[in-house]
C-alpha positions in Angstrom: -6.4 -14.7 20.4 -7.6 -12.2 23.1 -7.7 -8.7 22.7 -7.5 -6.1 25.7 -7.6 -2.4 25.3 -6.6 0.0 28.1 -7.3 3.6 27.9 -5.4 6.0 30.1 -4.2 9.5 29.4 -1.0 9.2 31.6 0.9 6.5 29.6 2.4 7.0 26.3 0.5 5.3 23.4 1.9 1.7 22.5 0.9 -1.5 21.2 2.3 -4.9 22.2 1.5 -8.0 20.5 2.1 -11.3 22.2 2.2 -14.3 19.8 3.3 -17.9 19.5 4.5 -17.1 16.0 4.4 -14.5 13.3 1.2 -14.9 11.2 -0.6 -12.7 8.6 -2.7 -11.5 11.2 0.3 -10.2 13.2 1.8 -8.5 9.9 -1.6 -6.9 9.4 -1.8 -5.5 12.8 1.9 -4.1 12.4 1.2 -2.7 9.1 -2.0 -0.8 10.3 -0.2 0.5 13.4 2.7 1.6 11.1 0.3 3.2 8.6 -1.5 5.2 11.0 1.6 7.3 11.8 2.2 8.2 8.2 1.3 11.7 7.3 0.5 11.8 3.6 -0.6 15.0 1.9 -1.7 15.3 -1.7 -2.6 18.0 -3.9 -5.8 17.8 -6.2 -6.9 20.7 -8.2 -4.7 23.1 -6.2 -6.1 21.9 -2.9 -3.9 20.2 -0.2 -5.7 17.2 1.1 -4.7 14.8 4.0 -4.7 11.3 2.7 -5.2 8.1 4.8 -2.7 5.6 3.2 -5.0 2.8 3.6 -7.4 4.3 1.1 -4.8 4.5 -1.7 -5.2 2.1 -4.3 -1.5 2.5 -5.7 1.3 5.0 -6.0 2.4 5.8 -9.7 5.3 7.7 -11.2 4.4 9.8 -14.3 6.5 12.7 -15.7 8.8 12.6 -12.8 5.8 13.2 -10.4 4.4 10.8 -8.0 0.8 10.3 -7.6 -1.7 8.7 -5.1 -4.5 7.0 -6.7 -7.6 7.1 -4.3 -10.8 6.1 -5.7 -11.2 7.9 -9.0 -8.9 10.9 -8.0 -5.2 11.2 -8.6 -3.3 13.2 -5.8 0.2 14.4 -6.5 2.5 13.7 -3.4 5.8 15.1 -2.5 7.6 11.7 -1.9 9.4 9.6 -4.2 8.6 6.0 -4.9 11.6 4.7 -3.3 10.7 6.6 0.0 7.2 4.9 -0.1 8.9 1.4 -0.6 11.2 2.0 2.3 8.2 2.5 4.6 8.1 -1.6 4.4 4.3 -1.6 4.9 3.0 -5.1 4.5 -0.1 -4.1 2.4 2.0 -2.6 -0.4 4.0 -4.4 -3.0 6.2 -3.0 -5.9 4.7 -4.1 -9.3 7.1 -2.3 -11.6 9.7 0.5 -11.6 6.7 3.0 -11.6 3.8 1.5 -9.5 3.4 0.4 -5.8 0.1 -1.2 -5.1 -2.2 -1.8 -2.1 -3.0 -5.6 -2.0 -6.3 -5.0 -0.5 -7.2 -2.8 -3.6 -6.2 -5.4 -6.2 -9.6 -6.8 -7.8 -7.9 -9.4 -10.0 -5.0 -10.5 -11.9 -5.2 -11.4 -15.9 -2.5 -13.0 -18.1 -2.1 -11.4 -21.4 -1.3 -12.8 -24.9 2.3 -11.5 -24.6 2.9 -13.4 -21.3 2.7 -10.6 -18.9 0.4 -10.1 -16.1 -2.2 -7.3 -15.9 -3.3 -6.1 -12.7 -6.8 -4.6 -12.5 -7.6 -2.7 -9.4 -10.9 -2.0 -7.7 -11.3 1.5 -8.9 -10.7 0.5 -12.4 -6.9 1.5 -13.0 -4.9 -1.0 -14.8 -1.1 -1.6 -14.5 1.1 -4.5 -15.4 3.8 -6.7 -13.2 7.4 -6.6 -14.6 9.2 -9.7 -15.0 11.9 -8.4 -12.4 9.0 -8.2 -9.8 6.9 -11.1 -10.6 8.5 -13.6 -8.1 8.1 -11.2 -5.4 4.6 -10.4 -6.2 3.7 -14.1 -6.3 5.3 -14.5 -2.9 3.6 -11.7 -1.4 0.1 -12.4 -2.8 0.2 -16.0 -1.8 0.2 -17.3 -5.3 
C-alpha cells in the first residue's frame, strides 16, 4: 500500500482512500479520521478537560451519569451512551447496557463459573459482556 501526503494551506483538508477491498486497515484509518473530529470534554475534580477519544478505555453509565475512563481517572462527560454508540467508531464496541469499550484497551477476556465473560482492561477496570451483546462482541473482536 502506498501513502502520499500533500500539505497545502489553500485546499480543504480531506482524506481519500483507494483500496481494492474493505480491510481492517481501511476501517482503522476511517475510525482514526472520524475520531479526530470528535470534541470530547470531561469533568474531573471540578476541572473541565479535553479528552482524546483514542485514550478512553471505556464509557460507562453509573447513577444516570456517563463517565469516560482514561487510565486511572474517571471523567464525567455530557453525552449519553447512545450518542457515543451512534458515532459508529470501529474501535468501540458495546459490552452491555452500561458500557462501551475501546477494543484497543482490552487486556483479556475470562470465563466465569456462572458462564458469563469478564472483560479486563489494561487500566485494571473489569466489566462483563451481556448475553445480548455476546455475539456482536465475538464478531467485532474476530473470535
